[in-house]
C-alpha positions as CSV (number, residue, x, y, z in Angstrom):
1,X,0.0,0.0,0.0
2,X,1.3,3.4,-1.0
3,X,0.7,6.1,1.6
4,X,0.8,9.7,0.3
5,X,1.0,12.4,3.0
6,X,-0.1,15.8,1.6
7,X,0.1,19.0,3.6
8,X,-2.6,21.5,3.1
9,X,-2.1,24.7,0.9
10,X,-1.3,28.0,2.4
11,X,-4.0,29.5,4.6
12,X,-4.4,33.0,5.9
13,X,-2.6,32.2,9.1
14,X,0.4,30.8,7.1
15,X,0.3,33.9,4.9
16,X,0.6,36.1,7.9
17,X,3.5,34.1,9.4
18,X,5.2,34.1,6.0
19,X,5.0,37.8,5.7
20,X,6.6,38.3,9.1
21,X,9.3,35.7,8.1
22,X,10.0,37.7,5.0
23,X,10.5,40.9,7.0
24,X,12.8,39.0,9.4
25,X,14.8,37.7,6.5
26,X,15.1,41.2,5.1
27,X,16.4,42.4,8.5
28,X,13.5,44.8,9.0
29,X,12.3,42.8,12.0
30,X,14.1,40.8,14.7
31,X,12.7,37.3,15.3
32,X,11.5,38.5,18.7
33,X,9.7,41.5,17.2
34,X,8.1,39.2,14.6
35,X,6.8,36.9,17.2
36,X,5.4,39.8,19.3
37,X,3.6,41.3,16.3
38,X,2.1,37.9,15.4
39,X,0.8,37.4,19.0
40,X,-1.1,40.7,18.7
41,X,-3.4,39.2,16.1
42,X,-6.4,37.1,17.1
43,X,-5.4,34.3,14.7
44,X,-8.2,32.1,13.4
45,X,-6.9,28.6,13.9
46,X,-9.4,27.3,11.3
47,X,-8.6,30.0,8.8
48,X,-9.5,29.3,5.1
49,X,-6.9,29.2,2.3
50,X,-5.3,32.4,1.1
51,X,-5.4,33.4,-2.5
52,X,-2.0,31.8,-3.0
53,X,-3.3,28.7,-1.2
54,X,-6.1,28.2,-3.7
55,X,-3.5,28.5,-6.5
56,X,-1.4,25.8,-4.8
57,X,-4.4,23.5,-4.4
58,X,-5.1,24.0,-8.1
59,X,-1.5,23.1,-9.0
60,X,-1.7,20.0,-6.8
61,X,-4.9,18.8,-8.7
62,X,-3.5,19.5,-12.2
63,X,-0.2,17.7,-11.5
64,X,-1.3,14.8,-9.3
65,X,-4.8,14.3,-10.8
66,X,-3.6,12.6,-14.0
67,X,-1.0,10.6,-12.1
68,X,-3.6,9.2,-9.7
69,X,-6.5,8.9,-12.2
70,X,-5.7,5.2,-13.2
71,X,-5.8,4.3,-9.5
72,X,-9.2,6.0,-9.1
73,X,-10.6,4.4,-12.2
74,X,-9.7,1.0,-11.0
75,X,-10.9,1.7,-7.5
76,X,-7.5,1.5,-6.0
77,X,-7.4,5.0,-4.5
78,X,-8.7,6.1,-1.1
79,X,-8.6,9.7,0.2
80,X,-9.0,10.9,3.7
81,X,-8.9,14.5,4.9
82,X,-8.7,16.4,8.2
83,X,-11.8,18.3,9.2
84,X,-10.0,21.6,9.3
85,X,-11.3,24.1,6.6
86,X,-7.8,24.4,5.0
87,X,-7.4,20.7,4.4
88,X,-10.9,20.2,3.0
89,X,-10.4,23.2,0.7
90,X,-7.0,21.9,-0.4
91,X,-8.4,18.4,-1.3
92,X,-11.4,19.8,-3.2
93,X,-9.8,20.4,-6.6
94,X,-8.0,17.1,-6.6
95,X,-11.1,15.2,-5.5
96,X,-13.1,16.9,-8.2
97,X,-10.5,16.0,-10.9
98,X,-10.5,12.4,-9.8
99,X,-14.2,12.1,-9.1
100,X,-13.5,10.6,-5.6
101,X,-15.4,11.2,-2.4
102,X,-12.9,12.0,0.4
103,X,-13.7,10.8,3.9
104,X,-13.4,13.5,6.6
105,X,-11.6,11.9,9.6
106,X,-11.1,14.0,12.8
107,X,-8.2,11.9,14.0
108,X,-6.1,13.4,11.2
109,X,-6.5,16.9,12.6
110,X,-3.6,19.2,13.3
111,X,-1.6,18.7,16.5
112,X,-2.3,20.9,19.6
113,X,-6.0,20.9,18.7
114,X,-8.5,23.6,17.8
115,X,-8.7,25.9,20.8
116,X,-11.2,28.6,21.8
117,X,-11.7,31.0,24.7
118,X,-10.0,30.1,28.0
119,X,-8.8,26.8,26.6
120,X,-6.6,28.8,24.3
121,X,-5.7,31.8,26.6
122,X,-5.3,30.0,29.9
123,X,-5.1,26.2,29.7
124,X,-2.9,25.9,26.6
125,X,-0.1,28.2,28.1
126,X,-0.1,26.1,31.3
127,X,0.4,23.0,29.2
128,X,3.2,24.6,27.2
129,X,4.9,25.9,30.4
130,X,4.8,22.5,32.1
131,X,6.1,20.7,28.9
132,X,8.9,23.2,28.6
133,X,10.2,22.4,32.1
134,X,9.5,18.7,31.7
135,X,6.8,18.6,34.3
136,X,4.9,15.7,32.9
137,X,2.9,15.1,36.1
138,X,1.4,18.5,35.8
139,X,0.6,17.9,32.1
140,X,-1.1,14.6,33.0
141,X,-3.1,16.3,35.7
142,X,-4.3,19.1,33.4
143,X,-5.2,16.5,30.7
144,X,-7.3,14.6,33.3
145,X,-9.0,17.7,34.7
146,X,-10.0,18.9,31.2
147,X,-11.2,15.6,29.8
148,X,-14.7,16.2,28.5
149,X,-14.6,19.9,29.5
150,X,-12.9,21.4,26.4
151,X,-14.8,24.0,24.4
152,X,-16.0,22.3,21.3
153,X,-15.1,24.0,18.0
154,X,-14.8,23.6,14.3
155,X,-17.5,22.9,11.7
156,X,-20.5,20.7,12.4
157,X,-21.0,17.6,10.3
158,X,-24.0,19.2,8.6
159,X,-21.9,22.3,7.8
160,X,-19.3,20.1,6.2
161,X,-21.8,18.3,4.1
162,X,-23.4,21.6,3.0
163,X,-20.0,23.2,2.0
164,X,-18.4,20.0,0.7
165,X,-21.3,17.9,-0.6
166,X,-19.0,15.4,-2.3
167,X,-17.3,14.5,1.0
168,X,-18.3,11.7,3.3
169,X,-18.1,11.8,7.1
170,X,-16.1,9.3,9.2
171,X,-18.2,7.2,11.6
172,X,-16.8,9.4,14.5
173,X,-19.3,12.1,13.5
174,X,-21.9,10.8,16.0
175,X,-23.7,14.1,16.6
176,X,-24.1,17.4,14.8
177,X,-21.9,19.3,17.2
178,X,-18.6,21.1,16.3
179,X,-16.2,18.3,15.4
180,X,-13.3,19.1,17.7
181,X,-14.0,18.0,21.3
182,X,-10.4,17.8,22.7
183,X,-9.2,21.4,22.9
184,X,-5.5,22.0,23.5
185,X,-3.5,18.8,23.1
186,X,-0.4,18.0,25.2
187,X,2.4,16.1,23.6
188,X,1.4,12.8,25.3
189,X,-2.2,13.2,24.0
190,X,-0.9,13.9,20.5
191,X,1.2,10.8,20.6
192,X,-1.7,8.7,21.7
193,X,-3.9,10.1,19.0
194,X,-1.3,9.6,16.2
195,X,-0.5,6.1,17.5
196,X,-4.2,5.3,16.9
197,X,-3.9,6.7,13.4
198,X,-0.9,4.4,12.8
199,X,-2.9,1.4,14.1
200,X,-5.7,2.4,11.6
201,X,-3.1,2.6,8.8
202,X,-1.8,-0.9,9.8
203,X,-5.4,-2.2,9.4
204,X,-5.7,-0.6,6.0
205,X,-2.4,-2.0,4.9
206,X,-3.4,-5.5,6.0
207,X,-6.8,-5.4,4.3
208,X,-6.0,-3.6,1.1
209,X,-4.1,-5.1,-1.9
210,X,-0.6,-4.0,-2.3
211,X,-1.3,-1.9,-5.4
212,X,-3.7,0.5,-3.6
213,X,-2.9,4.1,-2.7
214,X,-4.1,5.9,0.4
215,X,-3.8,9.7,0.3
216,X,-4.1,11.8,3.5
217,X,-4.6,15.5,3.1
218,X,-3.4,16.7,6.5
219,X,-1.1,19.1,8.4
220,X,2.6,19.8,9.1
221,X,2.4,18.8,12.7
222,X,0.4,15.7,11.9
223,X,2.9,14.7,9.2
224,X,5.8,15.2,11.7
225,X,4.2,13.0,14.3
226,X,3.1,10.3,11.8
227,X,6.7,10.1,10.4
228,X,8.2,10.0,13.9
229,X,5.7,7.3,14.9
230,X,6.2,5.2,11.7
231,X,10.0,5.6,11.6
232,X,11.1,5.6,15.2
233,X,8.1,4.8,17.4
234,X,7.9,8.5,18.5
235,X,11.6,8.7,19.4
236,X,13.4,12.0,19.8
237,X,15.0,11.6,16.4
238,X,14.6,11.8,13.6
239,X,12.1,14.7,13.6
240,X,10.4,16.3,10.6
241,X,9.4,19.7,11.8
242,X,8.7,21.3,8.4
243,X,6.6,20.3,5.4
244,X,6.0,22.8,2.6
245,X,2.4,23.7,1.7
246,X,0.9,21.1,-0.6
247,X,4.1,19.0,-0.4
248,X,3.8,15.3,-1.0
249,X,5.6,12.5,0.9
250,X,5.3,8.9,-0.4
251,X,5.9,5.8,1.7
252,X,5.1,2.2,0.6
253,X,3.9,0.1,3.6
254,X,4.8,-3.6,2.9
255,X,3.0,-6.6,4.2
256,X,4.9,-8.9,6.6
257,X,6.5,-11.7,4.6
258,X,5.4,-10.0,1.3
259,X,8.4,-11.3,-0.6
260,X,10.2,-7.9,-0.9
261,X,13.1,-6.7,1.3
262,X,12.0,-3.4,2.8
263,X,14.2,-0.3,2.7
264,X,13.4,0.4,6.3
265,X,12.0,-1.6,9.2
266,X,10.6,1.1,11.4
267,X,9.8,1.4,15.1
268,X,6.1,1.0,14.2
269,X,6.8,-2.6,13.2
270,X,5.8,-2.0,9.6
271,X,8.3,-2.8,6.8
272,X,8.3,0.2,4.6
273,X,10.0,2.0,1.7
274,X,10.4,5.7,1.9
275,X,10.2,6.8,-1.7
276,X,10.4,10.6,-1.4
277,X,9.6,13.4,1.1
278,X,8.3,16.9,0.9
279,X,8.2,17.3,-2.8
280,X,6.5,20.2,-4.5
281,X,7.1,19.5,-8.2
282,X,3.6,20.6,-9.0
283,X,4.2,24.2,-7.8
284,X,7.1,24.5,-10.2
285,X,5.6,22.5,-13.1
286,X,2.2,24.3,-13.1
287,X,2.7,27.7,-11.7
288,X,6.5,28.1,-11.5
289,X,6.3,28.9,-7.8
290,X,9.1,28.3,-5.3
291,X,8.9,26.0,-2.3
292,X,7.2,28.2,0.4
293,X,6.9,31.9,0.6
294,X,9.7,33.1,-1.7
295,X,7.3,34.1,-4.4
296,X,5.7,36.6,-2.0
297,X,8.8,38.7,-2.5
298,X,9.8,37.8,-6.0
299,X,12.2,35.0,-5.4
300,X,12.5,32.5,-8.2
301,X,12.9,28.7,-7.9
302,X,16.5,29.0,-8.9
303,X,17.2,31.3,-6.0
304,X,16.0,28.5,-3.7
305,X,18.3,26.0,-5.6
306,X,15.2,24.1,-6.5
307,X,15.2,22.0,-9.7
308,X,13.0,19.3,-11.3
309,X,14.6,15.9,-10.6
310,X,14.6,13.7,-13.7
311,X,14.8,10.6,-11.6
312,X,11.6,11.7,-9.8
313,X,10.0,12.4,-13.1
314,X,10.8,8.8,-14.2
315,X,9.2,7.6,-11.0
316,X,6.1,9.6,-11.7
317,X,5.9,8.1,-15.2
318,X,6.2,4.7,-13.7
319,X,3.5,5.5,-11.2
320,X,1.2,6.5,-14.0
321,X,1.9,3.8,-16.5
322,X,2.0,0.7,-14.2
323,X,-0.8,-1.0,-12.3
324,X,1.3,-2.3,-9.5
325,X,3.5,-0.8,-6.9
326,X,7.2,-0.7,-8.0
327,X,9.3,-3.4,-6.3
328,X,11.3,-2.4,-3.3
329,X,14.6,-2.9,-5.2
330,X,13.4,-0.5,-8.0
331,X,12.3,2.0,-5.4
332,X,15.6,1.8,-3.6
333,X,17.5,2.4,-6.8
334,X,15.3,5.4,-7.6
335,X,15.4,6.9,-4.1
336,X,19.2,6.6,-4.0
337,X,19.3,9.0,-7.0
338,X,16.9,11.6,-5.5
């Protein structure tokens, strides 16, 4: 089973952060001044895509749509999205191109939760302070005290169906209340949630044929924790703190005893082949954008030393033209050249 981890496109919060980062890079603001200015804004944690974000989502669909179409036509493609507005908006053009009905799955949401009111202004700072000093007893106590008491937020299931009529809801949508019921997440709670997602992926991997592809349209923090869980059982290293907007990471999860030697046997106990990580070829190929925010101040792809990799292009042609997952040895040979 091939697993594609796709980060959402730029949303308005990302746009604000990027503009401050540009000013810091230009020397007009210090990092401390940039953080202080950002905190002054009442940032919408479920902000929609920016204008650039919609363009990125369009590029994702135009580039990856034809590549994934054969999988969809033969019913070998499965798409799941986080219930944040930015992920559902990112997936929409690709889903429309493919004619697939994505499933909205709350467990795939961004790390640290969707916070409102005193959960965000009072409880979350207490969790962060305790984590910073390694006081895990206090973190556990706050988690226990807040269980079932978090302010619920996010879209209701009926609102999601109204705005994204071609999407289906996961079975966890048991009522028509705002989907997020867990507020500010501590690191232990994040690990427990993502460990559950990995168990779910294991079940998919065991039940689906090898030539199926599962695409998750999710978040930077979620991708980081998923990769840490898959590769090192949530160890301190390696970490994957950054994923570009609409970047694609590809991992093949092999069945035990499947007859191919895996590139990596991870802490999760799943033999797997890491094919590539954090690729944004579609932004260059379709709109000649750079990796993240460089285009906001006129930087070109060349200024970021970004280039189209011919070996990756060969892999993409293979993905499009074949009906089976490439062998582990072929993938190893390809990845060694990336």
